[in-house]
mmJSON file of the N, C-alpha and C atoms, coordinates in Angstrom:
{"data_MODEL":{"atom_site":{
"group_PDB":["ATOM","ATOM","ATOM","ATOM","ATOM","ATOM","ATOM","ATOM","ATOM","ATOM","ATOM","ATOM","ATOM","ATOM","ATOM","ATOM","ATOM","ATOM","ATOM","ATOM","ATOM","ATOM","ATOM","ATOM","ATOM","ATOM","ATOM","ATOM","ATOM","ATOM","ATOM","ATOM","ATOM","ATOM","ATOM","ATOM","ATOM","ATOM","ATOM","ATOM","ATOM","ATOM","ATOM","ATOM","ATOM","ATOM","ATOM","ATOM","ATOM","ATOM","ATOM","ATOM","ATOM","ATOM","ATOM","ATOM","ATOM","ATOM","ATOM","ATOM","ATOM","ATOM","ATOM","ATOM","ATOM","ATOM","ATOM","ATOM","ATOM","ATOM","ATOM","ATOM","ATOM","ATOM","ATOM","ATOM","ATOM","ATOM","ATOM","ATOM","ATOM","ATOM","ATOM","ATOM","ATOM","ATOM","ATOM","ATOM","ATOM","ATOM","ATOM","ATOM","ATOM","ATOM","ATOM","ATOM","ATOM","ATOM","ATOM","ATOM","ATOM","ATOM","ATOM","ATOM","ATOM","ATOM","ATOM","ATOM","ATOM","ATOM","ATOM","ATOM","ATOM","ATOM","ATOM","ATOM","ATOM","ATOM","ATOM","ATOM","ATOM","ATOM","ATOM","ATOM","ATOM","ATOM","ATOM","ATOM","ATOM","ATOM","ATOM","ATOM","ATOM","ATOM","ATOM","ATOM","ATOM","ATOM","ATOM","ATOM","ATOM","ATOM","ATOM","ATOM","ATOM","ATOM","ATOM","ATOM","ATOM","ATOM","ATOM","ATOM","ATOM","ATOM","ATOM","ATOM","ATOM","ATOM","ATOM","ATOM","ATOM","ATOM","ATOM","ATOM","ATOM","ATOM","ATOM","ATOM","ATOM","ATOM","ATOM","ATOM","ATOM","ATOM","ATOM","ATOM","ATOM","ATOM","ATOM","ATOM","ATOM","ATOM","ATOM","ATOM","ATOM","ATOM","ATOM","ATOM","ATOM","ATOM","ATOM","ATOM","ATOM","ATOM","ATOM","ATOM","ATOM","ATOM","ATOM","ATOM","ATOM","ATOM","ATOM","ATOM","ATOM","ATOM","ATOM","ATOM","ATOM","ATOM","ATOM","ATOM","ATOM","ATOM","ATOM","ATOM","ATOM","ATOM","ATOM","ATOM","ATOM","ATOM","ATOM","ATOM","ATOM","ATOM","ATOM","ATOM","ATOM","ATOM","ATOM","ATOM","ATOM","ATOM"],
"id":[1,2,3,4,5,6,7,8,9,10,11,12,13,14,15,16,17,18,19,20,21,22,23,24,25,26,27,28,29,30,31,32,33,34,35,36,37,38,39,40,41,42,43,44,45,46,47,48,49,50,51,52,53,54,55,56,57,58,59,60,61,62,63,64,65,66,67,68,69,70,71,72,73,74,75,76,77,78,79,80,81,82,83,84,85,86,87,88,89,90,91,92,93,94,95,96,97,98,99,100,101,102,103,104,105,106,107,108,109,110,111,112,113,114,115,116,117,118,119,120,121,122,123,124,125,126,127,128,129,130,131,132,133,134,135,136,137,138,139,140,141,142,143,144,145,146,147,148,149,150,151,152,153,154,155,156,157,158,159,160,161,162,163,164,165,166,167,168,169,170,171,172,173,174,175,176,177,178,179,180,181,182,183,184,185,186,187,188,189,190,191,192,193,194,195,196,197,198,199,200,201,202,203,204,205,206,207,208,209,210,211,212,213,214,215,216,217,218,219,220,221,222,223,224,225,226,227,228,229,230,231,232,233,234],
"type_symbol":["N","C","C","N","C","C","N","C","C","N","C","C","N","C","C","N","C","C","N","C","C","N","C","C","N","C","C","N","C","C","N","C","C","N","C","C","N","C","C","N","C","C","N","C","C","N","C","C","N","C","C","N","C","C","N","C","C","N","C","C","N","C","C","N","C","C","N","C","C","N","C","C","N","C","C","N","C","C","N","C","C","N","C","C","N","C","C","N","C","C","N","C","C","N","C","C","N","C","C","N","C","C","N","C","C","N","C","C","N","C","C","N","C","C","N","C","C","N","C","C","N","C","C","N","C","C","N","C","C","N","C","C","N","C","C","N","C","C","N","C","C","N","C","C","N","C","C","N","C","C","N","C","C","N","C","C","N","C","C","N","C","C","N","C","C","N","C","C","N","C","C","N","C","C","N","C","C","N","C","C","N","C","C","N","C","C","N","C","C","N","C","C","N","C","C","N","C","C","N","C","C","N","C","C","N","C","C","N","C","C","N","C","C","N","C","C","N","C","C","N","C","C","N","C","C","N","C","C","N","C","C","N","C","C"],
"label_atom_id":["N","CA","C","N","CA","C","N","CA","C","N","CA","C","N","CA","C","N","CA","C","N","CA","C","N","CA","C","N","CA","C","N","CA","C","N","CA","C","N","CA","C","N","CA","C","N","CA","C","N","CA","C","N","CA","C","N","CA","C","N","CA","C","N","CA","C","N","CA","C","N","CA","C","N","CA","C","N","CA","C","N","CA","C","N","CA","C","N","CA","C","N","CA","C","N","CA","C","N","CA","C","N","CA","C","N","CA","C","N","CA","C","N","CA","C","N","CA","C","N","CA","C","N","CA","C","N","CA","C","N","CA","C","N","CA","C","N","CA","C","N","CA","C","N","CA","C","N","CA","C","N","CA","C","N","CA","C","N","CA","C","N","CA","C","N","CA","C","N","CA","C","N","CA","C","N","CA","C","N","CA","C","N","CA","C","N","CA","C","N","CA","C","N","CA","C","N","CA","C","N","CA","C","N","CA","C","N","CA","C","N","CA","C","N","CA","C","N","CA","C","N","CA","C","N","CA","C","N","CA","C","N","CA","C","N","CA","C","N","CA","C","N","CA","C","N","CA","C","N","CA","C","N","CA","C","N","CA","C","N","CA","C","N","CA","C","N","CA","C","N","CA","C"],
"label_alt_id":[null,null,null,null,null,null,null,null,null,null,null,null,null,null,null,null,null,null,null,null,null,null,null,null,null,null,null,null,null,null,null,null,null,null,null,null,null,null,null,null,null,null,null,null,null,null,null,null,null,null,null,null,null,null,null,null,null,null,null,null,null,null,null,null,null,null,null,null,null,null,null,null,null,null,null,null,null,null,null,null,null,null,null,null,null,null,null,null,null,null,null,null,null,null,null,null,null,null,null,null,null,null,null,null,null,null,null,null,null,null,null,null,null,null,null,null,null,null,null,null,null,null,null,null,null,null,null,null,null,null,null,null,null,null,null,null,null,null,null,null,null,null,null,null,null,null,null,null,null,null,null,null,null,null,null,null,null,null,null,null,null,null,null,null,null,null,null,null,null,null,null,null,null,null,null,null,null,null,null,null,null,null,null,null,null,null,null,null,null,null,null,null,null,null,null,null,null,null,null,null,null,null,null,null,null,null,null,null,null,null,null,null,null,null,null,null,null,null,null,null,null,null,null,null,null,null,null,null,null,null,null,null,null,null],
"label_comp_id":["MET","MET","MET","LYS","LYS","LYS","THR","THR","THR","PHE","PHE","PHE","LEU","LEU","LEU","LYS","LYS","LYS","LYS","LYS","LYS","HIS","HIS","HIS","ILE","ILE","ILE","LEU","LEU","LEU","THR","THR","THR","LEU","LEU","LEU","ILE","ILE","ILE","PHE","PHE","PHE","THR","THR","THR","VAL","VAL","VAL","THR","THR","THR","GLY","GLY","GLY","ALA","ALA","ALA","ALA","ALA","ALA","GLY","GLY","GLY","GLY","GLY","GLY","PHE","PHE","PHE","LEU","LEU","LEU","TYR","TYR","TYR","TRP","TRP","TRP","ARG","ARG","ARG","TYR","TYR","TYR","ILE","ILE","ILE","GLY","GLY","GLY","CYS","CYS","CYS","ALA","ALA","ALA","SER","SER","SER","GLY","GLY","GLY","THR","THR","THR","CYS","CYS","CYS","PHE","PHE","PHE","ILE","ILE","ILE","LYS","LYS","LYS","SER","SER","SER","VAL","VAL","VAL","TRP","TRP","TRP","TYR","TYR","TYR","MET","MET","MET","SER","SER","SER","THR","THR","THR","LEU","LEU","LEU","TYR","TYR","TYR","GLY","GLY","GLY","MET","MET","MET","LEU","LEU","LEU","LEU","LEU","LEU","GLY","GLY","GLY","TYR","TYR","TYR","ILE","ILE","ILE","THR","THR","THR","GLY","GLY","GLY","GLY","GLY","GLY","LEU","LEU","LEU","VAL","VAL","VAL","GLU","GLU","GLU","ASP","ASP","ASP","ILE","ILE","ILE","ALA","ALA","ALA","GLY","GLY","GLY","ARG","ARG","ARG","ARG","ARG","ARG","LYS","LYS","LYS","ASN","ASN","ASN","SER","SER","SER","VAL","VAL","VAL","LYS","LYS","LYS","SER","SER","SER","GLU","GLU","GLU","GLY","GLY","GLY","LYS","LYS","LYS","ALA","ALA","ALA","ARG","ARG","ARG"],
"label_asym_id":["A","A","A","A","A","A","A","A","A","A","A","A","A","A","A","A","A","A","A","A","A","A","A","A","A","A","A","A","A","A","A","A","A","A","A","A","A","A","A","A","A","A","A","A","A","A","A","A","A","A","A","A","A","A","A","A","A","A","A","A","A","A","A","A","A","A","A","A","A","A","A","A","A","A","A","A","A","A","A","A","A","A","A","A","A","A","A","A","A","A","A","A","A","A","A","A","A","A","A","A","A","A","A","A","A","A","A","A","A","A","A","A","A","A","A","A","A","A","A","A","A","A","A","A","A","A","A","A","A","A","A","A","A","A","A","A","A","A","A","A","A","A","A","A","A","A","A","A","A","A","A","A","A","A","A","A","A","A","A","A","A","A","A","A","A","A","A","A","A","A","A","A","A","A","A","A","A","A","A","A","A","A","A","A","A","A","A","A","A","A","A","A","A","A","A","A","A","A","A","A","A","A","A","A","A","A","A","A","A","A","A","A","A","A","A","A","A","A","A","A","A","A","A","A","A","A","A","A","A","A","A","A","A","A"],
"label_entity_id":["1","1","1","1","1","1","1","1","1","1","1","1","1","1","1","1","1","1","1","1","1","1","1","1","1","1","1","1","1","1","1","1","1","1","1","1","1","1","1","1","1","1","1","1","1","1","1","1","1","1","1","1","1","1","1","1","1","1","1","1","1","1","1","1","1","1","1","1","1","1","1","1","1","1","1","1","1","1","1","1","1","1","1","1","1","1","1","1","1","1","1","1","1","1","1","1","1","1","1","1","1","1","1","1","1","1","1","1","1","1","1","1","1","1","1","1","1","1","1","1","1","1","1","1","1","1","1","1","1","1","1","1","1","1","1","1","1","1","1","1","1","1","1","1","1","1","1","1","1","1","1","1","1","1","1","1","1","1","1","1","1","1","1","1","1","1","1","1","1","1","1","1","1","1","1","1","1","1","1","1","1","1","1","1","1","1","1","1","1","1","1","1","1","1","1","1","1","1","1","1","1","1","1","1","1","1","1","1","1","1","1","1","1","1","1","1","1","1","1","1","1","1","1","1","1","1","1","1","1","1","1","1","1","1"],
"label_seq_id":[1,1,1,2,2,2,3,3,3,4,4,4,5,5,5,6,6,6,7,7,7,8,8,8,9,9,9,10,10,10,11,11,11,12,12,12,13,13,13,14,14,14,15,15,15,16,16,16,17,17,17,18,18,18,19,19,19,20,20,20,21,21,21,22,22,22,23,23,23,24,24,24,25,25,25,26,26,26,27,27,27,28,28,28,29,29,29,30,30,30,31,31,31,32,32,32,33,33,33,34,34,34,35,35,35,36,36,36,37,37,37,38,38,38,39,39,39,40,40,40,41,41,41,42,42,42,43,43,43,44,44,44,45,45,45,46,46,46,47,47,47,48,48,48,49,49,49,50,50,50,51,51,51,52,52,52,53,53,53,54,54,54,55,55,55,56,56,56,57,57,57,58,58,58,59,59,59,60,60,60,61,61,61,62,62,62,63,63,63,64,64,64,65,65,65,66,66,66,67,67,67,68,68,68,69,69,69,70,70,70,71,71,71,72,72,72,73,73,73,74,74,74,75,75,75,76,76,76,77,77,77,78,78,78],
"pdbx_PDB_ins_code":[null,null,null,null,null,null,null,null,null,null,null,null,null,null,null,null,null,null,null,null,null,null,null,null,null,null,null,null,null,null,null,null,null,null,null,null,null,null,null,null,null,null,null,null,null,null,null,null,null,null,null,null,null,null,null,null,null,null,null,null,null,null,null,null,null,null,null,null,null,null,null,null,null,null,null,null,null,null,null,null,null,null,null,null,null,null,null,null,null,null,null,null,null,null,null,null,null,null,null,null,null,null,null,null,null,null,null,null,null,null,null,null,null,null,null,null,null,null,null,null,null,null,null,null,null,null,null,null,null,null,null,null,null,null,null,null,null,null,null,null,null,null,null,null,null,null,null,null,null,null,null,null,null,null,null,null,null,null,null,null,null,null,null,null,null,null,null,null,null,null,null,null,null,null,null,null,null,null,null,null,null,null,null,null,null,null,null,null,null,null,null,null,null,null,null,null,null,null,null,null,null,null,null,null,null,null,null,null,null,null,null,null,null,null,null,null,null,null,null,null,null,null,null,null,null,null,null,null,null,null,null,null,null,null],
"Cartn_x":[103.647,103.65,104.506,105.63,106.507,105.838,105.065,104.392,103.31,102.62,101.617,102.259,103.363,104.059,104.601,105.137,105.683,104.588,103.424,102.322,101.663,101.606,100.873,101.77,103.013,103.942,103.543,103.068,102.677,101.491,100.512,99.358,99.772,100.655,101.121,101.903,102.749,103.534,102.617,101.645,100.719,99.849,99.456,98.639,99.403,100.631,101.455,101.742,102.028,102.274,101.02,99.864,98.605,98.326,98.618,98.432,99.336,100.587,101.512,101.063,100.594,100.104,98.872,97.955,96.767,97.121,98.061,98.482,99.167,100.05,100.742,99.78,98.758,97.746,97.03,96.662,96.01,96.945,98.205,99.175,99.462,99.646,100.099,99.006,97.929,96.861,95.61,95.072,93.975,92.783,92.025,90.817,90.875,91.033,91.222,89.97,88.794,87.569,87.156,87.601,87.248,85.915,85.307,84.011,84.128,85.293,85.491,85.629,84.77,84.74,86.037,86.512,87.698,88.964,89.047,90.295,90.386,89.338,89.372,90.156,90.225,90.982,91.993,93.102,94.208,93.866,93.108,92.863,91.909,90.99,90.106,90.878,91.737,92.51,93.521,94.064,94.992,94.274,93.1,92.325,91.876,91.482,91.081,92.269,93.441,94.647,94.99,94.821,95.07,94.116,92.854,91.867,92.214,92.556,92.942,94.214,95.175,96.397,96.14,95.239,94.902,94.24,93.3,92.608,93.58,94.407,95.38,96.394,96.878,97.83,97.238,95.97,95.308,95.175,94.846,94.746,96.099,97.13,98.47,98.935,98.674,99.069,98.336,97.06,96.277,96.8,97.088,97.62,98.979,99.836,101.153,101.032,100.09,99.886,99.389,98.484,97.994,99.099,99.911,101.013,102.015,102.283,103.226,102.695,101.399,100.802,100.762,100.522,100.483,101.875,102.897,104.268,104.623,104.191,104.456,103.741,102.493,101.737,102.277,102.8,103.405,104.688,105.437,106.661,106.41,105.318,104.972,104.43,103.786,103.185,104.237,105.364,106.418,107.156],
"Cartn_y":[98.127,98.61,99.868,99.881,101.049,102.289,102.11,103.268,103.796,102.901,103.34,104.153,103.642,104.353,105.694,105.696,106.933,107.967,107.501,108.403,108.964,108.166,108.557,108.73,109.082,109.183,110.283,111.418,112.498,112.102,111.441,111.004,110.0,109.087,108.101,108.748,109.705,110.4,111.169,111.887,112.644,111.718,110.56,109.616,109.06,108.666,108.135,109.228,110.431,111.547,111.88,111.836,112.081,111.036,109.778,108.708,108.922,109.267,109.523,110.735,111.765,112.95,112.654,111.848,111.465,110.654,109.732,108.941,109.813,110.689,111.568,112.531,112.964,113.82,113.063,111.81,111.004,110.794,110.53,110.2,111.382,112.561,113.685,114.696,114.763,115.715,114.959,114.171,113.258,113.851,112.959,113.333,112.629,113.381,112.804,112.081,112.57,111.975,110.708,110.543,109.375,109.502,110.67,110.856,111.395,111.826,112.337,111.151,111.074,109.901,109.73,110.796,110.685,110.558,111.274,111.345,110.371,109.609,108.772,107.48,106.958,105.731,106.003,105.313,105.603,105.323,104.277,103.926,104.904,105.523,106.509,107.776,108.25,109.452,109.167,107.948,107.575,107.495,106.885,106.804,108.19,109.033,110.39,111.161,110.997,111.629,111.101,109.787,109.204,109.778,109.916,110.461,111.894,112.706,114.083,114.14,113.279,113.217,112.772,111.801,111.308,112.401,113.112,114.189,115.3,115.706,116.762,116.331,115.101,114.593,114.53,114.136,114.106,115.495,116.471,117.85,118.376,118.139,118.603,117.913,116.619,115.866,116.387,116.706,117.239,118.607,119.464,120.791,120.677,119.795,119.604,119.039,118.125,117.555,118.584,119.443,120.495,121.479,121.823,122.753,122.13,120.841,120.147,120.09,119.826,119.769,121.134,122.191,123.52,123.963,123.579,123.901,123.141,121.893,121.115,121.714,122.132,122.692,124.057,124.845,126.122,125.906,124.88,124.573,124.132,123.407,122.948,124.082,125.052,126.166,127.116,127.14,128.061,127.55],
"Cartn_z":[94.161,95.523,95.662,94.964,95.04,94.464,93.393,92.806,93.734,94.449,95.41,96.526,97.071,98.144,97.663,96.448,95.898,95.668,95.238,94.937,96.201,97.266,98.47,99.696,99.514,100.634,101.614,101.127,102.028,102.895,102.317,103.09,104.155,103.812,104.786,105.921,105.588,106.615,107.557,106.991,107.822,108.675,108.149,108.907,110.102,109.89,110.986,112.008,111.549,112.46,113.256,112.611,113.306,114.366,114.058,115.039,116.246,115.991,117.097,117.912,117.217,117.918,118.758,118.242,119.006,120.236,120.089,121.243,122.29,121.837,122.785,123.462,122.74,123.348,124.466,124.215,125.245,126.429,126.135,127.187,128.105,127.537,128.347,128.695,127.927,128.227,128.626,127.724,128.005,128.731,129.36,130.093,131.439,132.493,133.821,134.331,134.0,134.54,133.787,132.554,131.768,131.055,131.093,130.445,129.026,128.617,127.269,126.325,125.32,124.446,123.674,123.061,122.218,123.055,124.152,124.908,126.074,126.351,127.548,127.363,126.136,125.873,124.759,124.829,123.916,122.456,122.186,120.788,120.096,120.845,120.217,119.848,120.73,120.402,119.293,119.266,118.207,116.862,116.828,115.586,115.125,116.055,115.712,115.123,115.713,115.174,113.801,113.597,112.277,111.235,111.603,110.682,110.293,111.269,110.975,110.13,110.419,109.625,108.206,108.039,106.701,105.873,106.475,105.755,105.396,106.352,106.094,105.037,105.137,104.146,102.756,102.654,101.355,100.753,101.591,101.109,100.638,101.422,101.052,99.783,99.681,98.485,97.249,97.397,96.284,95.85,96.804,96.481,95.803,96.325,95.722,94.305,94.094,92.761,91.766,92.209,91.317,90.97,91.96,91.709,90.742,90.928,90.055,88.62,88.478,87.139,86.475,87.245,86.646,86.199,86.943,86.538,85.261,85.143,83.935,82.737,82.921,81.804,81.39,82.333,81.988,81.199,81.54,80.83,79.406,79.178,77.831,76.966,77.609,76.854,76.286,76.893,76.453,75.294],
"occupancy":[1.0,1.0,1.0,1.0,1.0,1.0,1.0,1.0,1.0,1.0,1.0,1.0,1.0,1.0,1.0,1.0,1.0,1.0,1.0,1.0,1.0,1.0,1.0,1.0,1.0,1.0,1.0,1.0,1.0,1.0,1.0,1.0,1.0,1.0,1.0,1.0,1.0,1.0,1.0,1.0,1.0,1.0,1.0,1.0,1.0,1.0,1.0,1.0,1.0,1.0,1.0,1.0,1.0,1.0,1.0,1.0,1.0,1.0,1.0,1.0,1.0,1.0,1.0,1.0,1.0,1.0,1.0,1.0,1.0,1.0,1.0,1.0,1.0,1.0,1.0,1.0,1.0,1.0,1.0,1.0,1.0,1.0,1.0,1.0,1.0,1.0,1.0,1.0,1.0,1.0,1.0,1.0,1.0,1.0,1.0,1.0,1.0,1.0,1.0,1.0,1.0,1.0,1.0,1.0,1.0,1.0,1.0,1.0,1.0,1.0,1.0,1.0,1.0,1.0,1.0,1.0,1.0,1.0,1.0,1.0,1.0,1.0,1.0,1.0,1.0,1.0,1.0,1.0,1.0,1.0,1.0,1.0,1.0,1.0,1.0,1.0,1.0,1.0,1.0,1.0,1.0,1.0,1.0,1.0,1.0,1.0,1.0,1.0,1.0,1.0,1.0,1.0,1.0,1.0,1.0,1.0,1.0,1.0,1.0,1.0,1.0,1.0,1.0,1.0,1.0,1.0,1.0,1.0,1.0,1.0,1.0,1.0,1.0,1.0,1.0,1.0,1.0,1.0,1.0,1.0,1.0,1.0,1.0,1.0,1.0,1.0,1.0,1.0,1.0,1.0,1.0,1.0,1.0,1.0,1.0,1.0,1.0,1.0,1.0,1.0,1.0,1.0,1.0,1.0,1.0,1.0,1.0,1.0,1.0,1.0,1.0,1.0,1.0,1.0,1.0,1.0,1.0,1.0,1.0,1.0,1.0,1.0,1.0,1.0,1.0,1.0,1.0,1.0,1.0,1.0,1.0,1.0,1.0,1.0],
"B_iso_or_equiv":[0.0,0.0,0.0,0.0,0.0,0.0,0.0,0.0,0.0,0.0,0.0,0.0,0.0,0.0,0.0,0.0,0.0,0.0,0.0,0.0,0.0,0.0,0.0,0.0,0.0,0.0,0.0,0.0,0.0,0.0,0.0,0.0,0.0,0.0,0.0,0.0,0.0,0.0,0.0,0.0,0.0,0.0,0.0,0.0,0.0,0.0,0.0,0.0,0.0,0.0,0.0,0.0,0.0,0.0,0.0,0.0,0.0,0.0,0.0,0.0,0.0,0.0,0.0,0.0,0.0,0.0,0.0,0.0,0.0,0.0,0.0,0.0,0.0,0.0,0.0,0.0,0.0,0.0,0.0,0.0,0.0,0.0,0.0,0.0,0.0,0.0,0.0,0.0,0.0,0.0,0.0,0.0,0.0,0.0,0.0,0.0,0.0,0.0,0.0,0.0,0.0,0.0,0.0,0.0,0.0,0.0,0.0,0.0,0.0,0.0,0.0,0.0,0.0,0.0,0.0,0.0,0.0,0.0,0.0,0.0,0.0,0.0,0.0,0.0,0.0,0.0,0.0,0.0,0.0,0.0,0.0,0.0,0.0,0.0,0.0,0.0,0.0,0.0,0.0,0.0,0.0,0.0,0.0,0.0,0.0,0.0,0.0,0.0,0.0,0.0,0.0,0.0,0.0,0.0,0.0,0.0,0.0,0.0,0.0,0.0,0.0,0.0,0.0,0.0,0.0,0.0,0.0,0.0,0.0,0.0,0.0,0.0,0.0,0.0,0.0,0.0,0.0,0.0,0.0,0.0,0.0,0.0,0.0,0.0,0.0,0.0,0.0,0.0,0.0,0.0,0.0,0.0,0.0,0.0,0.0,0.0,0.0,0.0,0.0,0.0,0.0,0.0,0.0,0.0,0.0,0.0,0.0,0.0,0.0,0.0,0.0,0.0,0.0,0.0,0.0,0.0,0.0,0.0,0.0,0.0,0.0,0.0,0.0,0.0,0.0,0.0,0.0,0.0,0.0,0.0,0.0,0.0,0.0,0.0],
"pdbx_formal_charge":[null,null,null,null,null,null,null,null,null,null,null,null,null,null,null,null,null,null,null,null,null,null,null,null,null,null,null,null,null,null,null,null,null,null,null,null,null,null,null,null,null,null,null,null,null,null,null,null,null,null,null,null,null,null,null,null,null,null,null,null,null,null,null,null,null,null,null,null,null,null,null,null,null,null,null,null,null,null,null,null,null,null,null,null,null,null,null,null,null,null,null,null,null,null,null,null,null,null,null,null,null,null,null,null,null,null,null,null,null,null,null,null,null,null,null,null,null,null,null,null,null,null,null,null,null,null,null,null,null,null,null,null,null,null,null,null,null,null,null,null,null,null,null,null,null,null,null,null,null,null,null,null,null,null,null,null,null,null,null,null,null,null,null,null,null,null,null,null,null,null,null,null,null,null,null,null,null,null,null,null,null,null,null,null,null,null,null,null,null,null,null,null,null,null,null,null,null,null,null,null,null,null,null,null,null,null,null,null,null,null,null,null,null,null,null,null,null,null,null,null,null,null,null,null,null,null,null,null,null,null,null,null,null,null],
"auth_seq_id":[1,1,1,2,2,2,3,3,3,4,4,4,5,5,5,6,6,6,7,7,7,8,8,8,9,9,9,10,10,10,11,11,11,12,12,12,13,13,13,14,14,14,15,15,15,16,16,16,17,17,17,18,18,18,19,19,19,20,20,20,21,21,21,22,22,22,23,23,23,24,24,24,25,25,25,26,26,26,27,27,27,28,28,28,29,29,29,30,30,30,31,31,31,32,32,32,33,33,33,34,34,34,35,35,35,36,36,36,37,37,37,38,38,38,39,39,39,40,40,40,41,41,41,42,42,42,43,43,43,44,44,44,45,45,45,46,46,46,47,47,47,48,48,48,49,49,49,50,50,50,51,51,51,52,52,52,53,53,53,54,54,54,55,55,55,56,56,56,57,57,57,58,58,58,59,59,59,60,60,60,61,61,61,62,62,62,63,63,63,64,64,64,65,65,65,66,66,66,67,67,67,68,68,68,69,69,69,70,70,70,71,71,71,72,72,72,73,73,73,74,74,74,75,75,75,76,76,76,77,77,77,78,78,78],
"auth_comp_id":["MET","MET","MET","LYS","LYS","LYS","THR","THR","THR","PHE","PHE","PHE","LEU","LEU","LEU","LYS","LYS","LYS","LYS","LYS","LYS","HIS","HIS","HIS","ILE","ILE","ILE","LEU","LEU","LEU","THR","THR","THR","LEU","LEU","LEU","ILE","ILE","ILE","PHE","PHE","PHE","THR","THR","THR","VAL","VAL","VAL","THR","THR","THR","GLY","GLY","GLY","ALA","ALA","ALA","ALA","ALA","ALA","GLY","GLY","GLY","GLY","GLY","GLY","PHE","PHE","PHE","LEU","LEU","LEU","TYR","TYR","TYR","TRP","TRP","TRP","ARG","ARG","ARG","TYR","TYR","TYR","ILE","ILE","ILE","GLY","GLY","GLY","CYS","CYS","CYS","ALA","ALA","ALA","SER","SER","SER","GLY","GLY","GLY","THR","THR","THR","CYS","CYS","CYS","PHE","PHE","PHE","ILE","ILE","ILE","LYS","LYS","LYS","SER","SER","SER","VAL","VAL","VAL","TRP","TRP","TRP","TYR","TYR","TYR","MET","MET","MET","SER","SER","SER","THR","THR","THR","LEU","LEU","LEU","TYR","TYR","TYR","GLY","GLY","GLY","MET","MET","MET","LEU","LEU","LEU","LEU","LEU","LEU","GLY","GLY","GLY","TYR","TYR","TYR","ILE","ILE","ILE","THR","THR","THR","GLY","GLY","GLY","GLY","GLY","GLY","LEU","LEU","LEU","VAL","VAL","VAL","GLU","GLU","GLU","ASP","ASP","ASP","ILE","ILE","ILE","ALA","ALA","ALA","GLY","GLY","GLY","ARG","ARG","ARG","ARG","ARG","ARG","LYS","LYS","LYS","ASN","ASN","ASN","SER","SER","SER","VAL","VAL","VAL","LYS","LYS","LYS","SER","SER","SER","GLU","GLU","GLU","GLY","GLY","GLY","LYS","LYS","LYS","ALA","ALA","ALA","ARG","ARG","ARG"],
"auth_asym_id":["A","A","A","A","A","A","A","A","A","A","A","A","A","A","A","A","A","A","A","A","A","A","A","A","A","A","A","A","A","A","A","A","A","A","A","A","A","A","A","A","A","A","A","A","A","A","A","A","A","A","A","A","A","A","A","A","A","A","A","A","A","A","A","A","A","A","A","A","A","A","A","A","A","A","A","A","A","A","A","A","A","A","A","A","A","A","A","A","A","A","A","A","A","A","A","A","A","A","A","A","A","A","A","A","A","A","A","A","A","A","A","A","A","A","A","A","A","A","A","A","A","A","A","A","A","A","A","A","A","A","A","A","A","A","A","A","A","A","A","A","A","A","A","A","A","A","A","A","A","A","A","A","A","A","A","A","A","A","A","A","A","A","A","A","A","A","A","A","A","A","A","A","A","A","A","A","A","A","A","A","A","A","A","A","A","A","A","A","A","A","A","A","A","A","A","A","A","A","A","A","A","A","A","A","A","A","A","A","A","A","A","A","A","A","A","A","A","A","A","A","A","A","A","A","A","A","A","A","A","A","A","A","A","A"],
"auth_atom_id":["N","CA","C","N","CA","C","N","CA","C","N","CA","C","N","CA","C","N","CA","C","N","CA","C","N","CA","C","N","CA","C","N","CA","C","N","CA","C","N","CA","C","N","CA","C","N","CA","C","N","CA","C","N","CA","C","N","CA","C","N","CA","C","N","CA","C","N","CA","C","N","CA","C","N","CA","C","N","CA","C","N","CA","C","N","CA","C","N","CA","C","N","CA","C","N","CA","C","N","CA","C","N","CA","C","N","CA","C","N","CA","C","N","CA","C","N","CA","C","N","CA","C","N","CA","C","N","CA","C","N","CA","C","N","CA","C","N","CA","C","N","CA","C","N","CA","C","N","CA","C","N","CA","C","N","CA","C","N","CA","C","N","CA","C","N","CA","C","N","CA","C","N","CA","C","N","CA","C","N","CA","C","N","CA","C","N","CA","C","N","CA","C","N","CA","C","N","CA","C","N","CA","C","N","CA","C","N","CA","C","N","CA","C","N","CA","C","N","CA","C","N","CA","C","N","CA","C","N","CA","C","N","CA","C","N","CA","C","N","CA","C","N","CA","C","N","CA","C","N","CA","C","N","CA","C","N","CA","C","N","CA","C","N","CA","C","N","CA","C","N","CA","C"],
"pdbx_PDB_model_num":[1,1,1,1,1,1,1,1,1,1,1,1,1,1,1,1,1,1,1,1,1,1,1,1,1,1,1,1,1,1,1,1,1,1,1,1,1,1,1,1,1,1,1,1,1,1,1,1,1,1,1,1,1,1,1,1,1,1,1,1,1,1,1,1,1,1,1,1,1,1,1,1,1,1,1,1,1,1,1,1,1,1,1,1,1,1,1,1,1,1,1,1,1,1,1,1,1,1,1,1,1,1,1,1,1,1,1,1,1,1,1,1,1,1,1,1,1,1,1,1,1,1,1,1,1,1,1,1,1,1,1,1,1,1,1,1,1,1,1,1,1,1,1,1,1,1,1,1,1,1,1,1,1,1,1,1,1,1,1,1,1,1,1,1,1,1,1,1,1,1,1,1,1,1,1,1,1,1,1,1,1,1,1,1,1,1,1,1,1,1,1,1,1,1,1,1,1,1,1,1,1,1,1,1,1,1,1,1,1,1,1,1,1,1,1,1,1,1,1,1,1,1,1,1,1,1,1,1,1,1,1,1,1,1]
}}}
């Protein structure tokens, strides 16, 4: 379990931050008429924020992993 958390910490942080951002967006901006599908109820905006956070976190984690691997391979080549 510790290795999973260590490996995917950025994705988890971005997912939780996205969920909080989606909820806060619903709470303070939202949709006054209630006709907006994503923004009319709190759980849809929270899930949408989580999805965006998960995707962004995965991208950042992938970029960081590639950069880390390229630095390791450059160090071995020297």
